[in-house]
PDB file with one MODEL, atoms N, CA, C and O in Angstrom:
MODEL        1
ATOM      1  N   MET A   1      62.947 264.892 106.896  1.00  0.00           N
ATOM      2  CA  MET A   1      63.457 265.067 108.252  1.00  0.00           C
ATOM      3  C   MET A   1      64.851 264.454 108.338  1.00  0.00           C
ATOM      4  O   MET A   1      65.129 263.437 107.701  1.00  0.00           O
ATOM      5  N   ASP A   2      65.714 265.068 109.118  1.00  0.00           N
ATOM      6  CA  ASP A   2      67.090 264.612 109.280  1.00  0.00           C
ATOM      7  C   ASP A   2      67.196 263.737 110.528  1.00  0.00           C
ATOM      8  O   ASP A   2      67.108 264.235 111.650  1.00  0.00           O
ATOM      9  N   TYR A   3      67.383 262.441 110.329  1.00  0.00           N
ATOM     10  CA  TYR A   3      67.479 261.499 111.440  1.00  0.00           C
ATOM     11  C   TYR A   3      68.936 261.270 111.808  1.00  0.00           C
ATOM     12  O   TYR A   3      69.829 261.361 110.966  1.00  0.00           O
ATOM     13  N   GLN A   4      69.158 260.969 113.088  1.00  0.00           N
ATOM     14  CA  GLN A   4      70.486 260.626 113.569  1.00  0.00           C
ATOM     15  C   GLN A   4      70.383 259.334 114.366  1.00  0.00           C
ATOM     16  O   GLN A   4      69.374 259.082 115.024  1.00  0.00           O
ATOM     17  N   ASP A   5      71.442 258.508 114.302  1.00  0.00           N
ATOM     18  CA  ASP A   5      71.461 257.263 115.056  1.00  0.00           C
ATOM     19  C   ASP A   5      71.204 257.544 116.536  1.00  0.00           C
ATOM     20  O   ASP A   5      71.690 258.529 117.091  1.00  0.00           O
ATOM     21  N   LYS A   6      70.420 256.644 117.167  1.00  0.00           N
ATOM     22  CA  LYS A   6      70.126 256.741 118.595  1.00  0.00           C
ATOM     23  C   LYS A   6      70.543 255.442 119.261  1.00  0.00           C
ATOM     24  O   LYS A   6      70.393 254.365 118.683  1.00  0.00           O
ATOM     25  N   THR A   7      71.061 255.540 120.468  1.00  0.00           N
ATOM     26  CA  THR A   7      71.368 254.354 121.245  1.00  0.00           C
ATOM     27  C   THR A   7      70.204 254.104 122.190  1.00  0.00           C
ATOM     28  O   THR A   7      69.821 254.978 122.968  1.00  0.00           O
ATOM     29  N   LEU A   8      69.641 252.893 122.113  1.00  0.00           N
ATOM     30  CA  LEU A   8      68.513 252.501 122.956  1.00  0.00           C
ATOM     31  C   LEU A   8      68.922 251.308 123.815  1.00  0.00           C
ATOM     32  O   LEU A   8      69.949 250.677 123.562  1.00  0.00           O
ATOM     33  N   ILE A   9      68.122 251.005 124.823  1.00  0.00           N
ATOM     34  CA  ILE A   9      68.356 249.865 125.704  1.00  0.00           C
ATOM     35  C   ILE A   9      67.278 248.827 125.442  1.00  0.00           C
ATOM     36  O   ILE A   9      66.089 249.145 125.463  1.00  0.00           O
ATOM     37  N   CYS A  10      67.688 247.579 125.194  1.00  0.00           N
ATOM     38  CA  CYS A  10      66.760 246.483 124.929  1.00  0.00           C
ATOM     39  C   CYS A  10      66.019 246.110 126.211  1.00  0.00           C
ATOM     40  O   CYS A  10      66.636 245.907 127.257  1.00  0.00           O
ATOM     41  N   LYS A  11      64.687 246.022 126.120  1.00  0.00           N
ATOM     42  CA  LYS A  11      63.897 245.682 127.301  1.00  0.00           C
ATOM     43  C   LYS A  11      63.971 244.192 127.647  1.00  0.00           C
ATOM     44  O   LYS A  11      63.553 243.791 128.733  1.00  0.00           O
ATOM     45  N   GLU A  12      64.494 243.372 126.740  1.00  0.00           N
ATOM     46  CA  GLU A  12      64.653 241.939 127.014  1.00  0.00           C
ATOM     47  C   GLU A  12      65.985 241.629 127.673  1.00  0.00           C
ATOM     48  O   GLU A  12      66.029 241.050 128.758  1.00  0.00           O
ATOM     49  N   CYS A  13      67.088 242.020 127.005  1.00  0.00           N
ATOM     50  CA  CYS A  13      68.422 241.630 127.479  1.00  0.00           C
ATOM     51  C   CYS A  13      69.164 242.757 128.190  1.00  0.00           C
ATOM     52  O   CYS A  13      70.183 242.507 128.834  1.00  0.00           O
ATOM     53  N   GLY A  14      68.672 243.998 128.086  1.00  0.00           N
ATOM     54  CA  GLY A  14      69.299 245.125 128.761  1.00  0.00           C
ATOM     55  C   GLY A  14      70.516 245.694 128.054  1.00  0.00           C
ATOM     56  O   GLY A  14      71.143 246.621 128.567  1.00  0.00           O
ATOM     57  N   LYS A  15      70.865 245.165 126.894  1.00  0.00           N
ATOM     58  CA  LYS A  15      72.029 245.667 126.163  1.00  0.00           C
ATOM     59  C   LYS A  15      71.655 246.895 125.347  1.00  0.00           C
ATOM     60  O   LYS A  15      70.500 247.084 124.963  1.00  0.00           O
ATOM     61  N   GLU A  16      72.667 247.729 125.091  1.00  0.00           N
ATOM     62  CA  GLU A  16      72.475 248.876 124.222  1.00  0.00           C
ATOM     63  C   GLU A  16      72.445 248.413 122.765  1.00  0.00           C
ATOM     64  O   GLU A  16      73.140 247.469 122.390  1.00  0.00           O
ATOM     65  N   PHE A  17      71.638 249.081 121.958  1.00  0.00           N
ATOM     66  CA  PHE A  17      71.646 248.834 120.511  1.00  0.00           C
ATOM     67  C   PHE A  17      71.375 250.144 119.799  1.00  0.00           C
ATOM     68  O   PHE A  17      70.809 251.073 120.375  1.00  0.00           O
ATOM     69  N   VAL A  18      71.783 250.210 118.546  1.00  0.00           N
ATOM     70  CA  VAL A  18      71.654 251.445 117.771  1.00  0.00           C
ATOM     71  C   VAL A  18      70.384 251.376 116.916  1.00  0.00           C
ATOM     72  O   VAL A  18      70.175 250.427 116.160  1.00  0.00           O
ATOM     73  N   PHE A  19      69.563 252.386 117.054  1.00  0.00           N
ATOM     74  CA  PHE A  19      68.389 252.593 116.205  1.00  0.00           C
ATOM     75  C   PHE A  19      68.860 253.576 115.138  1.00  0.00           C
ATOM     76  O   PHE A  19      68.882 254.787 115.354  1.00  0.00           O
ATOM     77  N   THR A  20      69.236 253.027 113.977  1.00  0.00           N
ATOM     78  CA  THR A  20      69.904 253.827 112.952  1.00  0.00           C
ATOM     79  C   THR A  20      68.978 254.862 112.323  1.00  0.00           C
ATOM     80  O   THR A  20      67.754 254.761 112.402  1.00  0.00           O
ATOM     81  N   ALA A  21      69.594 255.853 111.702  1.00  0.00           N
ATOM     82  CA  ALA A  21      68.830 256.881 110.995  1.00  0.00           C
ATOM     83  C   ALA A  21      67.973 256.247 109.903  1.00  0.00           C
ATOM     84  O   ALA A  21      66.836 256.664 109.686  1.00  0.00           O
ATOM     85  N   GLY A  22      68.516 255.237 109.214  1.00  0.00           N
ATOM     86  CA  GLY A  22      67.759 254.546 108.174  1.00  0.00           C
ATOM     87  C   GLY A  22      66.544 253.825 108.730  1.00  0.00           C
ATOM     88  O   GLY A  22      65.468 253.847 108.133  1.00  0.00           O
ATOM     89  N   GLU A  23      66.726 253.181 109.887  1.00  0.00           N
ATOM     90  CA  GLU A  23      65.592 252.506 110.525  1.00  0.00           C
ATOM     91  C   GLU A  23      64.543 253.513 110.972  1.00  0.00           C
ATOM     92  O   GLU A  23      63.344 253.256 110.857  1.00  0.00           O
ATOM     93  N   GLN A  24      64.986 254.653 111.479  1.00  0.00           N
ATOM     94  CA  GLN A  24      64.043 255.691 111.900  1.00  0.00           C
ATOM     95  C   GLN A  24      63.225 256.205 110.719  1.00  0.00           C
ATOM     96  O   GLN A  24      62.020 256.425 110.837  1.00  0.00           O
ATOM     97  N   ALA A  25      63.887 256.393 109.586  1.00  0.00           N
ATOM     98  CA  ALA A  25      63.181 256.839 108.383  1.00  0.00           C
ATOM     99  C   ALA A  25      62.170 255.794 107.944  1.00  0.00           C
ATOM    100  O   ALA A  25      61.051 256.131 107.558  1.00  0.00           O
ATOM    101  N   PHE A  26      62.565 254.514 108.003  1.00  0.00           N
ATOM    102  CA  PHE A  26      61.657 253.425 107.649  1.00  0.00           C
ATOM    103  C   PHE A  26      60.433 253.428 108.568  1.00  0.00           C
ATOM    104  O   PHE A  26      59.300 253.326 108.099  1.00  0.00           O
ATOM    105  N   TYR A  27      60.666 253.546 109.870  1.00  0.00           N
ATOM    106  CA  TYR A  27      59.563 253.576 110.840  1.00  0.00           C
ATOM    107  C   TYR A  27      58.617 254.727 110.536  1.00  0.00           C
ATOM    108  O   TYR A  27      57.397 254.562 110.566  1.00  0.00           O
ATOM    109  N   ALA A  28      59.188 255.906 110.239  1.00  0.00           N
ATOM    110  CA  ALA A  28      58.356 257.074 109.938  1.00  0.00           C
ATOM    111  C   ALA A  28      57.553 256.854 108.659  1.00  0.00           C
ATOM    112  O   ALA A  28      56.374 257.204 108.592  1.00  0.00           O
ATOM    113  N   GLU A  29      58.191 256.278 107.651  1.00  0.00           N
ATOM    114  CA  GLU A  29      57.524 256.008 106.374  1.00  0.00           C
ATOM    115  C   GLU A  29      56.340 255.061 106.559  1.00  0.00           C
ATOM    116  O   GLU A  29      55.303 255.222 105.915  1.00  0.00           O
ATOM    117  N   LYS A  30      56.498 254.080 107.434  1.00  0.00           N
ATOM    118  CA  LYS A  30      55.439 253.102 107.689  1.00  0.00           C
ATOM    119  C   LYS A  30      54.400 253.611 108.689  1.00  0.00           C
ATOM    120  O   LYS A  30      53.379 252.958 108.907  1.00  0.00           O
ATOM    121  N   GLY A  31      54.651 254.766 109.292  1.00  0.00           N
ATOM    122  CA  GLY A  31      53.705 255.331 110.245  1.00  0.00           C
ATOM    123  C   GLY A  31      53.838 254.770 111.653  1.00  0.00           C
ATOM    124  O   GLY A  31      52.946 254.953 112.481  1.00  0.00           O
ATOM    125  N   PHE A  32      54.944 254.090 111.928  1.00  0.00           N
ATOM    126  CA  PHE A  32      55.156 253.560 113.274  1.00  0.00           C
ATOM    127  C   PHE A  32      55.488 254.718 114.200  1.00  0.00           C
ATOM    128  O   PHE A  32      56.332 255.553 113.875  1.00  0.00           O
ATOM    129  N   GLU A  33      54.833 254.773 115.348  1.00  0.00           N
ATOM    130  CA  GLU A  33      55.040 255.887 116.267  1.00  0.00           C
ATOM    131  C   GLU A  33      56.011 255.552 117.392  1.00  0.00           C
ATOM    132  O   GLU A  33      56.589 256.463 117.985  1.00  0.00           O
ATOM    133  N   ASN A  34      56.207 254.277 117.702  1.00  0.00           N
ATOM    134  CA  ASN A  34      57.064 253.876 118.811  1.00  0.00           C
ATOM    135  C   ASN A  34      58.418 253.383 118.317  1.00  0.00           C
ATOM    136  O   ASN A  34      58.522 252.752 117.265  1.00  0.00           O
ATOM    137  N   GLU A  35      59.449 253.684 119.096  1.00  0.00           N
ATOM    138  CA  GLU A  35      60.778 253.165 118.803  1.00  0.00           C
ATOM    139  C   GLU A  35      60.811 251.685 119.177  1.00  0.00           C
ATOM    140  O   GLU A  35      60.018 251.244 120.009  1.00  0.00           O
ATOM    141  N   PRO A  36      61.717 250.910 118.575  1.00  0.00           N
ATOM    142  CA  PRO A  36      61.791 249.492 118.939  1.00  0.00           C
ATOM    143  C   PRO A  36      62.222 249.342 120.399  1.00  0.00           C
ATOM    144  O   PRO A  36      63.060 250.099 120.888  1.00  0.00           O
ATOM    145  N   GLY A  37      61.646 248.366 121.083  1.00  0.00           N
ATOM    146  CA  GLY A  37      61.986 248.110 122.479  1.00  0.00           C
ATOM    147  C   GLY A  37      62.998 247.006 122.639  1.00  0.00           C
ATOM    148  O   GLY A  37      63.558 246.819 123.719  1.00  0.00           O
ATOM    149  N   ARG A  38      63.241 246.262 121.554  1.00  0.00           N
ATOM    150  CA  ARG A  38      64.162 245.129 121.614  1.00  0.00           C
ATOM    151  C   ARG A  38      65.268 245.295 120.578  1.00  0.00           C
ATOM    152  O   ARG A  38      65.064 245.887 119.518  1.00  0.00           O
ATOM    153  N   CYS A  39      66.452 244.756 120.909  1.00  0.00           N
ATOM    154  CA  CYS A  39      67.563 244.752 119.958  1.00  0.00           C
ATOM    155  C   CYS A  39      67.254 243.771 118.827  1.00  0.00           C
ATOM    156  O   CYS A  39      66.303 242.994 118.911  1.00  0.00           O
ATOM    157  N   HIS A  40      68.059 243.815 117.780  1.00  0.00           N
ATOM    158  CA  HIS A  40      67.832 242.954 116.622  1.00  0.00           C
ATOM    159  C   HIS A  40      67.784 241.476 117.009  1.00  0.00           C
ATOM    160  O   HIS A  40      66.918 240.738 116.541  1.00  0.00           O
ATOM    161  N   GLU A  41      68.709 241.049 117.859  1.00  0.00           N
ATOM    162  CA  GLU A  41      68.759 239.634 118.251  1.00  0.00           C
ATOM    163  C   GLU A  41      67.497 239.225 119.014  1.00  0.00           C
ATOM    164  O   GLU A  41      66.919 238.175 118.735  1.00  0.00           O
ATOM    165  N   CYS A  42      67.071 240.041 119.966  1.00  0.00           N
ATOM    166  CA  CYS A  42      65.876 239.707 120.757  1.00  0.00           C
ATOM    167  C   CYS A  42      64.602 239.767 119.912  1.00  0.00           C
ATOM    168  O   CYS A  42      63.671 238.993 120.136  1.00  0.00           O
ATOM    169  N   ARG A  43      64.561 240.695 118.933  1.00  0.00           N
ATOM    170  CA  ARG A  43      63.410 240.728 118.023  1.00  0.00           C
ATOM    171  C   ARG A  43      63.337 239.435 117.224  1.00  0.00           C
ATOM    172  O   ARG A  43      62.252 238.892 117.016  1.00  0.00           O
ATOM    173  N   GLY A  44      64.493 238.937 116.775  1.00  0.00           N
ATOM    174  CA  GLY A  44      64.529 237.683 116.026  1.00  0.00           C
ATOM    175  C   GLY A  44      64.065 236.511 116.865  1.00  0.00           C
ATOM    176  O   GLY A  44      63.314 235.661 116.385  1.00  0.00           O
ATOM    177  N   VAL A  45      64.503 236.456 118.109  1.00  0.00           N
ATOM    178  CA  VAL A  45      64.082 235.383 119.012  1.00  0.00           C
ATOM    179  C   VAL A  45      62.573 235.437 119.210  1.00  0.00           C
ATOM    180  O   VAL A  45      61.905 234.403 119.175  1.00  0.00           O
ATOM    181  N   LYS A  46      62.037 236.626 119.415  1.00  0.00           N
ATOM    182  CA  LYS A  46      60.591 236.775 119.625  1.00  0.00           C
ATOM    183  C   LYS A  46      59.809 236.349 118.380  1.00  0.00           C
ATOM    184  O   LYS A  46      58.791 235.666 118.491  1.00  0.00           O
ATOM    185  N   LYS A  47      60.278 236.746 117.204  1.00  0.00           N
ATOM    186  CA  LYS A  47      59.597 236.344 115.968  1.00  0.00           C
ATOM    187  C   LYS A  47      59.604 234.828 115.800  1.00  0.00           C
ATOM    188  O   LYS A  47      58.589 234.223 115.457  1.00  0.00           O
ATOM    189  N   ARG A  48      60.765 234.228 116.049  1.00  0.00           N
ATOM    190  CA  ARG A  48      60.854 232.767 115.899  1.00  0.00           C
ATOM    191  C   ARG A  48      59.981 232.053 116.914  1.00  0.00           C
ATOM    192  O   ARG A  48      59.422 230.999 116.610  1.00  0.00           O
ATOM    193  N   SER A  49      59.854 232.602 118.111  1.00  0.00           N
ATOM    194  CA  SER A  49      59.030 231.961 119.135  1.00  0.00           C
ATOM    195  C   SER A  49      57.544 232.028 118.772  1.00  0.00           C
ATOM    196  O   SER A  49      56.759 231.183 119.202  1.00  0.00           O
ATOM    197  N   ARG A  50      57.162 233.026 117.986  1.00  0.00           N
ATOM    198  CA  ARG A  50      55.778 233.125 117.517  1.00  0.00           C
ATOM    199  C   ARG A  50      55.529 232.242 116.306  1.00  0.00           C
ATOM    200  O   ARG A  50      54.387 232.104 115.865  1.00  0.00           O
ATOM    201  N   GLY A  51      56.572 231.649 115.768  1.00  0.00           N
ATOM    202  CA  GLY A  51      56.415 230.790 114.603  1.00  0.00           C
ATOM    203  C   GLY A  51      56.381 231.553 113.301  1.00  0.00           C
ATOM    204  O   GLY A  51      55.953 231.012 112.281  1.00  0.00           O
ATOM    205  N   ALA A  52      56.826 232.806 113.311  1.00  0.00           N
ATOM    206  CA  ALA A  52      56.745 233.640 112.119  1.00  0.00           C
ATOM    207  C   ALA A  52      57.593 233.111 110.970  1.00  0.00           C
ATOM    208  O   ALA A  52      57.261 233.334 109.806  1.00  0.00           O
ATOM    209  N   GLN A  53      58.683 232.414 111.279  1.00  0.00           N
ATOM    210  CA  GLN A  53      59.566 231.979 110.211  1.00  0.00           C
ATOM    211  C   GLN A  53      59.643 230.466 110.092  1.00  0.00           C
ATOM    212  O   GLN A  53      60.448 229.968 109.306  1.00  0.00           O
ATOM    213  N   THR A  54      58.855 229.728 110.824  1.00  0.00           N
ATOM    214  CA  THR A  54      58.985 228.277 110.802  1.00  0.00           C
ATOM    215  C   THR A  54      58.520 227.659 109.492  1.00  0.00           C
ATOM    216  O   THR A  54      59.040 226.621 109.085  1.00  0.00           O
ATOM    217  N   ASP A  55      57.549 228.278 108.823  1.00  0.00           N
ATOM    218  CA  ASP A  55      57.039 227.696 107.582  1.00  0.00           C
ATOM    219  C   ASP A  55      57.574 228.413 106.336  1.00  0.00           C
ATOM    220  O   ASP A  55      57.105 228.150 105.228  1.00  0.00           O
ATOM    221  N   ARG A  56      58.516 229.286 106.499  1.00  0.00           N
ATOM    222  CA  ARG A  56      59.058 230.050 105.378  1.00  0.00           C
ATOM    223  C   ARG A  56      60.140 229.239 104.669  1.00  0.00           C
ATOM    224  O   ARG A  56      61.063 228.728 105.302  1.00  0.00           O
ATOM    225  N   LYS A  57      60.013 229.130 103.366  1.00  0.00           N
ATOM    226  CA  LYS A  57      61.022 228.434 102.577  1.00  0.00           C
ATOM    227  C   LYS A  57      62.205 229.367 102.353  1.00  0.00           C
ATOM    228  O   LYS A  57      62.034 230.536 102.008  1.00  0.00           O
ATOM    229  N   MET A  58      63.397 228.839 102.553  1.00  0.00           N
ATOM    230  CA  MET A  58      64.615 229.610 102.354  1.00  0.00           C
ATOM    231  C   MET A  58      65.343 229.074 101.126  1.00  0.00           C
ATOM    232  O   MET A  58      65.310 227.875 100.847  1.00  0.00           O
ATOM    233  N   TYR A  59      66.004 229.976 100.392  1.00  0.00           N
ATOM    234  CA  TYR A  59      66.709 229.620  99.174  1.00  0.00           C
ATOM    235  C   TYR A  59      68.203 229.869  99.366  1.00  0.00           C
ATOM    236  O   TYR A  59      68.608 230.927  99.847  1.00  0.00           O
ATOM    237  N   ASP A  60      69.014 228.888  98.987  1.00  0.00           N
ATOM    238  CA  ASP A  60      70.463 229.018  99.057  1.00  0.00           C
ATOM    239  C   ASP A  60      70.951 229.840  97.872  1.00  0.00           C
ATOM    240  O   ASP A  60      70.596 229.566  96.726  1.00  0.00           O
ATOM    241  N   VAL A  61      71.769 230.852  98.158  1.00  0.00           N
ATOM    242  CA  VAL A  61      72.318 231.723  97.109  1.00  0.00           C
ATOM    243  C   VAL A  61      73.763 232.073  97.445  1.00  0.00           C
ATOM    244  O   VAL A  61      74.245 231.813  98.547  1.00  0.00           O
ATOM    245  N   ILE A  62      74.433 232.663  96.479  1.00  0.00           N
ATOM    246  CA  ILE A  62      75.789 233.180  96.653  1.00  0.00           C
ATOM    247  C   ILE A  62      75.708 234.696  96.549  1.00  0.00           C
ATOM    248  O   ILE A  62      75.114 235.222  95.608  1.00  0.00           O
ATOM    249  N   CYS A  63      76.299 235.401  97.504  1.00  0.00           N
ATOM    250  CA  CYS A  63      76.286 236.868  97.513  1.00  0.00           C
ATOM    251  C   CYS A  63      76.988 237.385  96.255  1.00  0.00           C
ATOM    252  O   CYS A  63      78.090 236.953  95.919  1.00  0.00           O
ATOM    253  N   ALA A  64      76.329 238.313  95.572  1.00  0.00           N
ATOM    254  CA  ALA A  64      76.869 238.885  94.339  1.00  0.00           C
ATOM    255  C   ALA A  64      78.072 239.788  94.593  1.00  0.00           C
ATOM    256  O   ALA A  64      78.820 240.088  93.663  1.00  0.00           O
ATOM    257  N   LYS A  65      78.270 240.226  95.828  1.00  0.00           N
ATOM    258  CA  LYS A  65      79.380 241.124  96.116  1.00  0.00           C
ATOM    259  C   LYS A  65      80.586 240.390  96.696  1.00  0.00           C
ATOM    260  O   LYS A  65      81.702 240.552  96.203  1.00  0.00           O
ATOM    261  N   CYS A  66      80.372 239.572  97.756  1.00  0.00           N
ATOM    262  CA  CYS A  66      81.519 238.952  98.436  1.00  0.00           C
ATOM    263  C   CYS A  66      81.679 237.462  98.140  1.00  0.00           C
ATOM    264  O   CYS A  66      82.710 236.877  98.474  1.00  0.00           O
ATOM    265  N   GLY A  67      80.672 236.836  97.514  1.00  0.00           N
ATOM    266  CA  GLY A  67      80.769 235.432  97.158  1.00  0.00           C
ATOM    267  C   GLY A  67      80.449 234.460  98.284  1.00  0.00           C
ATOM    268  O   GLY A  67      80.615 233.252  98.120  1.00  0.00           O
ATOM    269  N   LYS A  68      79.991 234.971  99.428  1.00  0.00           N
ATOM    270  CA  LYS A  68      79.668 234.130 100.574  1.00  0.00           C
ATOM    271  C   LYS A  68      78.326 233.422 100.360  1.00  0.00           C
ATOM    272  O   LYS A  68      77.398 233.998  99.792  1.00  0.00           O
ATOM    273  N   LYS A  69      78.231 232.168 100.819  1.00  0.00           N
ATOM    274  CA  LYS A  69      76.958 231.447 100.770  1.00  0.00           C
ATOM    275  C   LYS A  69      76.019 232.046 101.809  1.00  0.00           C
ATOM    276  O   LYS A  69      76.430 232.348 102.929  1.00  0.00           O
ATOM    277  N   THR A  70      74.752 232.217 101.429  1.00  0.00           N
ATOM    278  CA  THR A  70      73.750 232.748 102.345  1.00  0.00           C
ATOM    279  C   THR A  70      72.391 232.199 101.958  1.00  0.00           C
ATOM    280  O   THR A  70      72.269 231.468 100.976  1.00  0.00           O
ATOM    281  N   GLN A  71      71.369 232.547 102.725  1.00  0.00           N
ATOM    282  CA  GLN A  71      70.007 232.136 102.413  1.00  0.00           C
ATOM    283  C   GLN A  71      69.110 233.356 102.395  1.00  0.00           C
ATOM    284  O   GLN A  71      69.317 234.308 103.148  1.00  0.00           O
ATOM    285  N   VAL A  72      68.112 233.315 101.527  1.00  0.00           N
ATOM    286  CA  VAL A  72      67.135 234.392 101.428  1.00  0.00           C
ATOM    287  C   VAL A  72      65.731 233.800 101.452  1.00  0.00           C
ATOM    288  O   VAL A  72      65.533 232.664 101.021  1.00  0.00           O
ATOM    289  N   PRO A  73      64.741 234.568 101.957  1.00  0.00           N
ATOM    290  CA  PRO A  73      63.373 234.054 102.072  1.00  0.00           C
ATOM    291  C   PRO A  73      62.518 234.294 100.832  1.00  0.00           C
ATOM    292  O   PRO A  73      61.291 234.317 100.923  1.00  0.00           O
ATOM    293  N   PHE A  74      63.149 234.473  99.680  1.00  0.00           N
ATOM    294  CA  PHE A  74      62.410 234.687  98.435  1.00  0.00           C
ATOM    295  C   PHE A  74      63.136 233.962  97.317  1.00  0.00           C
ATOM    296  O   PHE A  74      64.339 233.716  97.397  1.00  0.00           O
ATOM    297  N   GLU A  75      62.396 233.627  96.282  1.00  0.00           N
ATOM    298  CA  GLU A  75      63.005 232.942  95.147  1.00  0.00           C
ATOM    299  C   GLU A  75      63.807 233.948  94.329  1.00  0.00           C
ATOM    300  O   GLU A  75      63.252 234.920  93.818  1.00  0.00           O
ATOM    301  N   PRO A  76      65.114 233.715  94.205  1.00  0.00           N
ATOM    302  CA  PRO A  76      65.953 234.679  93.475  1.00  0.00           C
ATOM    303  C   PRO A  76      65.623 234.726  91.991  1.00  0.00           C
ATOM    304  O   PRO A  76      65.249 233.717  91.393  1.00  0.00           O
ATOM    305  N   LYS A  77      65.764 235.900  91.410  1.00  0.00           N
ATOM    306  CA  LYS A  77      65.592 236.097  89.970  1.00  0.00           C
ATOM    307  C   LYS A  77      66.988 236.173  89.354  1.00  0.00           C
ATOM    308  O   LYS A  77      67.893 236.771  89.936  1.00  0.00           O
ATOM    309  N   LEU A  78      67.161 235.580  88.196  1.00  0.00           N
ATOM    310  CA  LEU A  78      68.481 235.530  87.566  1.00  0.00           C
ATOM    311  C   LEU A  78      69.006 236.897  87.155  1.00  0.00           C
ATOM    312  O   LEU A  78      70.220 237.090  87.092  1.00  0.00           O
ATOM    313  N   ASN A  79      68.132 237.839  86.876  1.00  0.00           N
ATOM    314  CA  ASN A  79      68.568 239.148  86.412  1.00  0.00           C
ATOM    315  C   ASN A  79      68.780 240.159  87.538  1.00  0.00           C
ATOM    316  O   ASN A  79      69.036 241.332  87.265  1.00  0.00           O
ATOM    317  N   ARG A  80      68.678 239.725  88.804  1.00  0.00           N
ATOM    318  CA  ARG A  80      68.842 240.632  89.943  1.00  0.00           C
ATOM    319  C   ARG A  80      69.913 240.107  90.887  1.00  0.00           C
ATOM    320  O   ARG A  80      69.907 238.920  91.211  1.00  0.00           O
ATOM    321  N   PRO A  81      70.841 240.964  91.343  1.00  0.00           N
ATOM    322  CA  PRO A  81      71.872 240.506  92.283  1.00  0.00           C
ATOM    323  C   PRO A  81      71.269 240.229  93.658  1.00  0.00           C
ATOM    324  O   PRO A  81      70.333 240.904  94.089  1.00  0.00           O
ATOM    325  N   ILE A  82      71.815 239.235  94.331  1.00  0.00           N
ATOM    326  CA  ILE A  82      71.410 238.886  95.689  1.00  0.00           C
ATOM    327  C   ILE A  82      72.626 239.087  96.586  1.00  0.00           C
ATOM    328  O   ILE A  82      73.734 238.683  96.235  1.00  0.00           O
ATOM    329  N   TYR A  83      72.419 239.710  97.742  1.00  0.00           N
ATOM    330  CA  TYR A  83      73.509 240.006  98.654  1.00  0.00           C
ATOM    331  C   TYR A  83      73.288 239.327 100.008  1.00  0.00           C
ATOM    332  O   TYR A  83      72.154 239.098 100.430  1.00  0.00           O
ATOM    333  N   CYS A  84      74.404 239.012 100.678  1.00  0.00           N
ATOM    334  CA  CYS A  84      74.311 238.526 102.053  1.00  0.00           C
ATOM    335  C   CYS A  84      73.873 239.710 102.927  1.00  0.00           C
ATOM    336  O   CYS A  84      73.870 240.853 102.470  1.00  0.00           O
ATOM    337  N   ARG A  85      73.513 239.437 104.157  1.00  0.00           N
ATOM    338  CA  ARG A  85      73.019 240.489 105.052  1.00  0.00           C
ATOM    339  C   ARG A  85      74.045 241.616 105.216  1.00  0.00           C
ATOM    340  O   ARG A  85      73.688 242.793 105.167  1.00  0.00           O
ATOM    341  N   ASP A  86      75.327 241.255 105.411  1.00  0.00           N
ATOM    342  CA  ASP A  86      76.361 242.276 105.627  1.00  0.00           C
ATOM    343  C   ASP A  86      76.527 243.189 104.411  1.00  0.00           C
ATOM    344  O   ASP A  86      76.578 244.411 104.553  1.00  0.00           O
ATOM    345  N   CYS A  87      76.611 242.595 103.216  1.00  0.00           N
ATOM    346  CA  CYS A  87      76.782 243.395 101.998  1.00  0.00           C
ATOM    347  C   CYS A  87      75.539 244.222 101.708  1.00  0.00           C
ATOM    348  O   CYS A  87      75.645 245.372 101.282  1.00  0.00           O
ATOM    349  N   PHE A  88      74.361 243.648 101.935  1.00  0.00           N
ATOM    350  CA  PHE A  88      73.113 244.377 101.717  1.00  0.00           C
ATOM    351  C   PHE A  88      73.051 245.601 102.627  1.00  0.00           C
ATOM    352  O   PHE A  88      72.732 246.700 102.175  1.00  0.00           O
ATOM    353  N   ASN A  89      73.359 245.405 103.916  1.00  0.00           N
ATOM    354  CA  ASN A  89      73.323 246.534 104.858  1.00  0.00           C
ATOM    355  C   ASN A  89      74.364 247.588 104.503  1.00  0.00           C
ATOM    356  O   ASN A  89      74.093 248.783 104.626  1.00  0.00           O
ATOM    357  N   ALA A  90      75.551 247.168 104.066  1.00  0.00           N
ATOM    358  CA  ALA A  90      76.591 248.122 103.664  1.00  0.00           C
ATOM    359  C   ALA A  90      76.127 248.939 102.458  1.00  0.00           C
ATOM    360  O   ALA A  90      76.324 250.154 102.424  1.00  0.00           O
ATOM    361  N   LEU A  91      75.522 248.295 101.485  1.00  0.00           N
ATOM    362  CA  LEU A  91      75.033 249.011 100.308  1.00  0.00           C
ATOM    363  C   LEU A  91      73.893 249.946 100.662  1.00  0.00           C
ATOM    364  O   LEU A  91      73.825 251.064 100.151  1.00  0.00           O
ATOM    365  N   ARG A  92      72.992 249.498 101.535  1.00  0.00           N
ATOM    366  CA  ARG A  92      71.856 250.325 101.944  1.00  0.00           C
ATOM    367  C   ARG A  92      72.328 251.543 102.725  1.00  0.00           C
ATOM    368  O   ARG A  92      71.824 252.645 102.512  1.00  0.00           O
ATOM    369  N   ASN A  93      73.289 251.358 103.627  1.00  0.00           N
ATOM    370  CA  ASN A  93      73.795 252.476 104.418  1.00  0.00           C
ATOM    371  C   ASN A  93      74.559 253.485 103.566  1.00  0.00           C
ATOM    372  O   ASN A  93      74.583 254.676 103.879  1.00  0.00           O
ATOM    373  N   LYS A  94      75.187 253.003 102.482  1.00  0.00           N
ATOM    374  CA  LYS A  94      75.910 253.890 101.572  1.00  0.00           C
ATOM    375  C   LYS A  94      74.953 254.849 100.849  1.00  0.00           C
ATOM    376  O   LYS A  94      75.290 256.006 100.597  1.00  0.00           O
ATOM    377  N   SER A  95      73.769 254.355 100.526  1.00  0.00           N
ATOM    378  CA  SER A  95      72.817 255.156  99.750  1.00  0.00           C
ATOM    379  C   SER A  95      72.027 256.131 100.612  1.00  0.00           C
ATOM    380  O   SER A  95      71.275 256.942 100.072  1.00  0.00           O
ATOM    381  N   GLU A  96      72.169 256.082 101.914  1.00  0.00           N
ATOM    382  CA  GLU A  96      71.398 256.978 102.789  1.00  0.00           C
ATOM    383  C   GLU A  96      72.072 258.303 102.987  1.00  0.00           C
ATOM    384  O   GLU A  96      71.548 259.163 103.696  1.00  0.00           O
TER     385      GLU A  96
ENDMDL
END
């Protein structure tokens, strides 16, 4: 199916946010039937308020593309590149 970016309104903060074609494909692949009701920032706040990330160990790494310090929630492997959020999203969007 050919997905196109959609602009949605966050039910928490009322701001517009983009539900990307890649996110739509991911939702479809996972069998999710509903579009997200919250923007990325509000989803993060809600997850943290539930304690979803309070016990998660984070690892300090250097982005393999831009060299920026970042953290990841998994133990890095020496034979695999690790990217910061911005570089990871740029690479993922390029491949779509």
